[in-house]
C-alpha positions, 0 to 999 in steps of 0.5 A, spaced: 531 518 470 526 513 473 526 506 471 521 501 473 520 493 472 515 492 467 511 485 468 508 486 461 515 486 457 519 482 463 524 488 463 526 494 467 525 500 462 525 508 463 519 511 465 516 516 460 509 518 461 504 519 456 503 526 458 509 530 460 509 531 468 503 527 469 502 520 471 495 516 471 496 510 475 490 505 477 491 500 482 486 494 484 484 495 491 480 490 496 474 486 495 470 489 501 468 483 505 473 482 510 478 486 514 485 487 510 491 482 512 498 484 511 498 482 504 494 488 503 498 492 507 504 491 503 501 492 496 497 499 499 504 501 502 508 500 495 503 504 491 503 509 496 510 510 496 511 510 488 505 515 488 509 519 493 516 519 490 513 521 483 510 527 486 517 528 489 520 528 482 515 533 480 509 529 477 502 530 478 499 524 479 492 522 478 491 515 482 485 511 482 484 505 486 478 502 486 473 498 491 470 491 489 463 492 492 459 487 489 462 480 489 460 472 490 464 473 497 460 479 499 454 476 497 456 470 501 458 474 507 451 478 507 447 472 507 451 469 513 450 475 517 443 476 515 444 483 512 444 487 506 451 487 501 451 495 502 452 494 510 457 489 509 461 493 504 460 500 508 463 496 514 469 494 511 470 500 507 471 504 513 475 498 516 480 499 510 480 507 512 482 505 519 487 500 517 490 505 512 490 511 517 494 507 522 499 505 516 500 512 514 497 510 507 494 516 503 487 516 500 487 515 492 485 521 488 480 517 485 476 511 489 471 508 485 466 503 487 464 498 482 456 499 484 457 506 482 459 504 475 454 499 472 452 503 466 460 504 464 460 496 465 454 495 461 456 499 455 463 496 455 460 489 455 456 491 449 462 494 445 465 487 446 459 483 443 458 488 437 466 487 436 465 479 436 469 478 442 463 476 447 457 472 447 451 471 451 448 465 454 441 465 458 442 472 461 450 471 462 455 474 457 462 471 456 468 474 453 471 469 448 478 468 449 480 465 443 478 471 439 483 475 442 490 473 439 494 476 444 491 473 450 497 471 455 502 476 453 502 479 460 502 472 464 507 469 459 502 463 458 499 460 452 491 459 451 492 452 449 496 450 455 491 454 460 486 450 464 480 453 468 484 456 474 482 461 480 475 465 479 474 461 473 467 457 473 466 451 470 460 452 465 459 447 459 455 453 456 462 456 455 465 455 448 472 455 451 474 453 459 478 460 460 472 464 457 470 469 463 464 472 465 463 479 463 455 479 466 452 474 470 444 473 470 441 475 477 440 469 482 434 470 488 437 474 493 443 477 490 443 484 488 442 486 481 441 491 476 438 492 469 441 490 462 440 489 455 441 481 457 436 482 463 437 483 471 444 481 473 451 484 476 458 485 473 463 480 473 470 481 477 474 483 471 470 488 467 469 492 473 476 494 473 477 495 466 470 500 466 473 504 472 480 505 470 477 507 462 472 512 465 477 515 470 484 515 466 482 514 459 483 508 454 490 508 455 494 510 461 501 510 464 501 505 470 497 499 472 499 495 479 497 490 484 499 484 487 503 478 483 497 474 485 493 478 480 497 477 474 493 471 472 487 471 471 485 478 473 490 483 469 490 478 463 483 478 462 483 486 463 488 487 458 484 482 453 477 486 454 480 493 454 484 492 448 479 488 445 474 494 446 478 500 444 483 497 439 488 501 443 494 499 448 491 499 455 496 500 460 503 501 458 507 499 465 505 494 469 507 493 476 506 488 481 509 487 488 511 480 491 507 476 496 508 476 504 510 470 508 510 468 515 516 466 518 518 463 511 511 460 510 506 462 505 500 466 509 494 462 509 488 461 514 489 453 514 496 454 517 494 459 522 499 464 520 494 469 517 494 475 520 489 481 519 492 488 520 488 490 526 490 483 529 498 485 528 496 491 532 492 488 537 495 481 539 498 481 546 502 475 544 507 479 540 514 480 543 514 487 541 508 492 541 507 494 533 506 501 531 504 503 524 510 506 523 514 500 525 510 496 520 511 501 515 518 501 516 519 493 516 514 493 509 519 498 506 525 494 508 525 489 502 524 491 495 517 491 493 518 486 487 521 480 492 517 476 497 517 479 504 518 474 510 514 477 516 517 475 523 518 477 530 525 478 529 524 482 523 519 487 527 524 487 532 530 490 527 525 495 524 523 497 531 531 498 533 532 501 526 527 507 528 529 508 535 536 509 532 533 515 528 529 518 533 535 518 538 538 522 533 532 527 532 532 528 539 539 530 539 538 534 533 533 538 537 538 540 543 541 547 543 547 548 538 553 546 541 558 549 536 560 549 529 566 545 527 561 539 524 558 544 519 563 543 514 562 536 513 554 537 513 553 539 506 557 534 503 553 528 508 546 531 506 548 532 498 551 524 498 545 522 502 540 525 497 544 523 491 544 516 494 536 516 496 534 519 489 538 514 485 535 508 489 528 510 488 530 512 481 532 504 480 525 501 480 523 504 487 528 501 491 526 503 498 531 498 502 537 502 499 533 509 500 533 507 507 540 505 507 542 512 505 538 515 511 541 510 516 548 512 513 546 520 514 544 518 521 551 515 522 554 521 519 550 526 523 552 522 530 559 523 528 558 531 526 554 532 533 560 530 537 564 535 533 558 540 534 553 543 529 550 550 529 542 551 530 542 552 522 546 546 521 541 542 525 535 545 522 538 543 515 539 536 517 532 535 520 529 538 514 533 533 510 530 527 514 523 531 514 523 531 506 526 524 504 522 521 510 516 524 507 517 520 500 517 514 504 511 516 509 516 515 515 518 520 521 511 523 520 508 521 527 512 525 532 512 532 528 515 536 534 522 533 532 522 538 526 518 544 529 523 545 534 527 552 533 533 551 537 530 551 544 530 544 545 524 539 545 525 537 552 519 536 556 517 540 562 513 534 565 515 532 571 518 525 572 513 523 577 507 525 572 511 521 566 511 515 570 504 516 572 502 516 565 506 510 563 503 506 568 496 508 566 498 506 559 501 499 561 494 498 565 490 500 558 495 495 554 493 489 559 485 490 558 487 491 551 485 498 550 490 500 545 486 506 543 488 509 550 495 506 550 496 509 543 493 516 545 498 516 551 504 515 547 502 520 542 501 525 548 508 524 551 511 524 544 508 531 543 512 533 550 518 530 547 518 523 551 520 517 547 517 510 550 521 504 549 517 497 550 521 491 553 520 484 551 518 483 558 512 488 558 515 493 562 517 500 559 522 505 559 522 512 557 527 518 555 527 525 553 
């Protein structure tokens, strides 16, 4: 039985989907005007793992995650660069896929773009006007929050206490300061589409309502995103969606916590704002950061709490992964007896039970990882007693299966493919040293693509590289 924390009710609840064994989930994606930062990485990983675990638990998951590809920031960036909005969004959508690929984040099953759903947005806006929940002023259309009696139930705020906040334009034409735009009239040099109110473009909030209803239905199971979206974005989504359909919008709301840098809020003004690609490419880090290392780190804290990104945390993630990969290498060696076989089945059963209990309890990834580390400790002892080929296969399969839920242990697949003959590389030590020297030079000239390729080539041969803080590297089979 899966339990999750529902922001809407403020408590942990048993998860019961509308349709048995099917989960419909919508997560707010990125606004594609710049490269993704570490906060985007955390949100993407959280819902990637939730999806993976739901599938592991036997559910069919219809997972929609959008791209906001029309927005004030996109228009501003296009004007600054003297290019079209389409060029800006195409560039950063591809950059998003590149970054997510490094982190092992799977694409959503549905990835709608706002500009592909203008007709749905116009239709939803018309419905709200007909129902008396929205009004038109000079080609702009606003949602009238005072007409929706439950406004504030997600964020636990009262309308009378609210002030105009983030992304709420001050406009004297509005009936209430918190009324928000559903449709914006066209301005010179901006992209625009025809509507009953003249040429214009959609507001931010209406886009997600229209896309999620179009692809998942008027009521679906899970809506997710970062905590910064609770108000006003998700609050406004609820108001306009429930107002239009008369039905509950999403039944469970999941929000991930913020990312801090060395215990300070991440911000450009403080100079501690890092994009995902900067984290991979910055030579100033004391450790070379890989996608799996960053993924392990991000999953080592419960998704609902704050996460502190620091040099120490990255080093700890690397050491933890190294310990696991050392074990995988030992499991790939030839069988060395059977004395430890008797204890293996109990260790595997204990690990799988602990892992599932952790993930059933609001997707508690740090406790799930602790279960895997506990199995590592057990196996190191059992290997000393001796494990048969069959037992080694069972242990490798357990790590492959549970690791897949977390998106870990997927880079060096040779570990799980060897069949008792060992994975020892036949490459000579001189050749290994030559490749490592080439990799070191590639890193110096910031050719990280080549450096990563060499690491992958050596990994395929059973060679593990460990980078030291002084910039040198050591290797082992």
